[in-house]
N, C-alpha and C positions, 0 to 999 in steps of 0.2 A: 503493500500499499503506499503510495506517496501522494502528498498533497503539498502545494507550495504557494506562499504569498510573497508579495514584494514589499520592502520598505525603501523608500526613495528618499535620501537626505541631499540637501543643497547647500553649497558653500559658495561664498562671494569673495572674491578677491577685489577691493576697493568697492565696496557695496555701491557707493554713489553712481558708479557707472551701470547699475543694474536696475531695469524698471521694474517696480514693485507695486502692488495694490495699496490702496490708502489704508488698509488694516493689515497689520503684520501678525501672524501666527504666534511667534514669540511672545506676545503680550499676553498670551493665555495659558491657562493650565488646566488640562481635561482629564478626568479618571473616570473610568467604566469599570464596574465590579459586576461579576457574575456570582451568585450565591455559590460559594465554595463546595458547600455541601450537596450541591447539585440536586436538590430536592425534587425540583420541578423539570430538571434537564437530563436525569439519568434514565428514565422510563421505568422506574421502581416504585413510583408513588401512584397510588389507587386514586382517580378522580372522585370516587364516592366519598373519600374521607377529607376533600378539600371544603367541603360545604360552600355557602354563598358568600365566602369571605374575601378579602384581599390578601392573597397568598403572595409571599416575598419572592421574587425571582432574581432582582439584583438592584443596581444604582447606578446613578452617575452624577457627576460634579463638575462644574466650570468656574474658574475664578481668574481674576486678575493675576498675571504672573507677578510674584512679590518683587521682581526686578525688572519690571516692564519699562519702567521709567529711565533707567540706565542702558537701554538698548540704543544702538544707533539709529535704528529705524524710528524709535520715538523721539529722540533728540533732533533727528531731522525733519520731523512733523511739525504740525501747530501745536503739538503737546495738549490738546484738549480731548478729554475723554467724552466725546459726543454721541450722537445717534449712529454714526457710521460704525463706531467701536462697540457700543453698548447693545445695539438692537442685534439680538442673535434669533435665528430661525432653526426650530428643531422639526426634521422631516421623519416622521414615523411611517414605516411600511410593514404590513404583516400579508397574510395569504389572500390570494385572489378571491373575488367576489365580497368578503368581509374578513374580519379576524376570526379564525375558528380553528378548532382542533381538528386534524383530518386523519381518518382511519388508515393504517399503512397498508392494508390490504383490500378494503372496498371503499372505493372513492365515493360511492353515495352516502356513505356514513360520515357524519361530522357532528361536533358539538360548537355553538357559538361560544365565544368567550369575549373578554374584554382586558385589555392591558391598562392599568391604572397609575398615572403619573400625576406629579403636582405641578401645576403650573399657574403662576400668578395669584399664589396664595390659596388654591383650591385644587381638590383631586379631580382629575378628568378621566374618564373611561374612554379608552381608544377602541372603537369597533369597526372601523371603515378599513379598507386596504391601505390607504394613504391619509394621514392626519398631518396638517400642518400648523405649527404653533409659533407664535411670535413672542418674545418676552425681553424685557431689557435687563441687562446685567449691570449692576453696579459693582459690588465686589465679589458676591458669589451667588451662583444659581445651582440647585441640586434637587433630586428626587429619588426616592425609592422606585423600583419599577414592579408593580404587583400584578397578579393575575387573577381573574375572576371566571370561573366556567358556568354555563348556563346548561343545566342537564335538559335534555329533551322530554317533552310531554309524553305520557302514555307508558307503554310496556318498553322498559329499556334493556330486556335481555338481548335483543338483537345488536345492542350497541357494545357488547362485550368485545375487548381487544384493545390494542395498542394504538396510540394516537401521537401525532406530532404537530408542532407549530412553531412560529418566530416571531420576534420583533426586531426590526432592523431600525437603528437611529442614527441619523445624520445631523451634525450640528454646523451651520453657516453663520457667516458674517455677509453682509451686504448681499443678501439672497435675492436674487432676480435682477442683479445689476451687471454691468460688465465687469465689475470687480467682485463678483461673487466668489467666496472663497470657503472651501470645506475646512472645518477646524478639526473635526474629528468622526468617526464612524463606529458602530459596534452592533453586533447581532447577538440578541438574547435567544437562545434555542429553548423549546419546549418539548419534551417527551414524557408522556404519561400512559396510564392504562386504565381502563375501566373494568372492575370486578376480575377480569381474566386477561393476562396478557395473549396475544394473538398466538394461535397454534403454530403458525410459521415460525422460523427462527426468529428471535426476539430482534427487533429493529436496531442496530448499532447506530448511535447518534454521536458522531464524531465532530466536534467544532474546533477549528484553529483561528483565531481572531488576532489581528494587528492592531496595536492602538501607535499611531504615528504621532510624536510629540511635537508641539509647537517648536522645540529646540531644533528640529531637524531643517528647518529653514533658515537661510542667512547666517550660516555658522561663520563666527569670526576666526578665521583660521590661522592669521598671525598670532591672536591672542592664545589660541589653543595649542600652537607650537611653543610660544615663549613660556608659558606657565607649565607646560607637561601634565595638564590635568585632564581628566577624561569628562566626555559629554554624554548623558542618556538622551538617546534620539528615539527611542520607542520600546514597546513591550510587546509580548506574545503571550497569550492565553490559550492552553490547550485542554480539553475536556473530552471525554469519551467514556461510554457505558459499556465497553468491550469487556465484559466480565469472563467471556470464554476464552479471551486470549491466552495462549500458551508462549507467546513471544514477548518481546519488549518495544517500546515506542522510543523514537529519539527524534531530536530536533537538529537538522543539519542547517549550518550557516555558512553561506559562501557568498562570493560575489557574482553578479549577474553576468559579467564579462569575462570569459576565460574562466568557468567556476572550477575546473579541476585542479589546475596548476596555478592561476593567476593570483594576483594580490588584490585585496580591497583598494580601491583607488577613485579619486575624484577626476572627472573628465570635463574639459572645456567643452561648451555646447556648439562651438562653431571652428574649432581648430583641435589639433593633436595633443595640445597641451594638457598635462595630467599630473597628478601626485599620489602617493600612496599613504595609507593610513591603517591603525589596527582595530580589530573588533573584538570584544569580550561580553561575557556575561556576567556581572557584578557578584562575588561571592561564589562563583561557579567555574570560571574558566579564567586563564591568564590572556591577556591582550595577544592577537595573532594577526599577520597579515595574510594569511592563508584560511581556507575554508576549516571549519571544524565541527564537530558533532557534541552535543550534551543529551545524556540519558534522562528520560522521563520517570520520575520516581515511580515505583511500582505501586498499585492500588492499595489504599488502605482497607479498613474493614467493610466498607460500604461497596467495595468492588467497582469503583470509579476511578478513573485515570484524571488526574489533575495536575497542572503544572503552570507557573507563571515566572516569566523571565523578562528581564529589561536587557536592552541592547544599548551597550556603551562604546564609544569610539575614542581612541587616542592615539600617540604616536605618529602625528601628522609628519610626514617625511617630504618636505618641499625640496625639489632639486636646486642645485646652485645656479642653474639657468634662470633667467627672469621669467617669471610667469606671465601670460597675457591676462590683463584685468577682464573681469566680466563674471558671469556665473558657470560654476563648476557642479556636476551632479553625479551621484553615485547610486546604485541599487544593489541592496542587499536581499539575497534571497533566502527565506526562511521556509525549509521543507520538512515535512513530518514523514519519518520512516518507519518502518515496521520490519522487526526481523526476529 
């Protein structure tokens, strides 16, 4: 089994030469959390026990980066936290037709559900395929993400079996304008059953999600090189209810360009100019110019796989020859492997 996602990071030499949107992602910090117990995501919870309640699925939060006022982009702006900076748009997407639990083997069987989030001081229940909510950020916005299931009327015996669903959240600044900017994205997976799991092999629900940090944009390369510090640019969350697995999962982290033998590197967008850097997982690996793998911890007592890692960069190696000014981009591939 292999599944991979990309983490794109952008560095700028002489930032003033780069065209930027009015809002900089580095001014924000975003956190997405999936319930680490995976109660609603592992396929092991019975819908009949949930009741008509708001059951916890996860949470999210967004705030001003504590150091936003010291970023070069802020210093070179009008330095006013106005509507462009504060007006955020939350785009929620779920299953087609409407938000619902869908039977894994019988498409005609489903249960309506609502995802509960808090915006503008009150709970809102999301039932549509797409819901768009706008809210103003002063210093912090956040909410738990809950789930409420509506059982069908009448005889429920035919509804026995396993169900899945999801809620995808995208957070934008300047939504709908030419400067529209995606600040963060996360998918909350749902896997449950009613009374009895489906007779077919239990559905294996595996989720690999990336959270790209605002710090991955407009990286101050000279400062990173001079200080020798590391910079966190993103995180990866892996979950799976593959309780029958006899093997092991691991996360392979490699450069997109020449992944087998190449180095992690930033590449100029219009010329051959480039420079290398190191990647590491804090507390788990040493910095490396080359690809590496990290094992996912074996399941705990609830037989579900879970891992959360952050991706850090350091060891910027700028060559002796002068670099061209402008924007440099690098892509890191995070690949899920099973063996």
